[in-house]
N, C-alpha and C positions, 0 to 999 in steps of 0.2 A: 347725431354725432357728426362733427365736422372733421373731414379728412381731406388732405391734399395729396393728389397723386398725379404723376406725369403719364398721360395717355397719348399714344401716337396719334397725330392729327388725322391721318387717313382712316385709321380704325374708328376714331370718334365720329368722323363724318359719315362713314358707312353705318355706324350704329344709329345715329340720328335718322338717317334715311330709312333704314330697315324698321325701326320702331315707330316711325312717323311722329316722333316727339317734337314738341314745339321748342324745347330747351335741351341743352346738353345734360343738365341735371336729370330731367325727366327720362331721357334716353338711358342714362346710367342706372337709375332706379328701376326702370322697366327691365333692363338686362339682368340686374341682380335678382329681382323677383322671379324672373323666368328661370334663371340658373338654379335658384333654390327650389323652385317648384319641381323642376326636372330631377334634381337630386332626391327630393322626398319621394317622388314617384318611383324612381329607380330602387329606393329602399323597400317600397311596398311591393314592387314586382318580384323581389327576391322571395317573398312569402307566397307568391301566387301558386295555388295548387297544393299548399302544404297544410291547410287547415282540415281537420278531420271532424266529422260529426256535426256539420253545420245544420241548423234547424231549417226545415222546409217552411214555406210560407204558411201552410196550414198549421204546423206545430207552433209557430210564432204567434199566429192569431189566437190559437187556443190558450196559450200562456197569457196573452194580453187580456183575453176575456175573463180569466180567473182573477186578475188583479183588481184591487179596489179602484173605483173611478176617481177618487179624490186625489188629485195630483197638484203639485204647486205649493206644497208646504202648509196647506190649510188643515 
């Protein structure tokens, strides 16, 4: 998607410096990806400690042992 935006020069220079990007575009893409990753993590953190009845490793291994070994659609 092509978008035109006016970014203050000082902020853009700092962004390029902090991201160590070779181009302005790379710096902006890196910043957007980091922003989105942080937001996704924040949404996950909201659920931290709210799950009840999670399986222990032993219970999960027992369930997997009971499953047929043919996986992958064959």
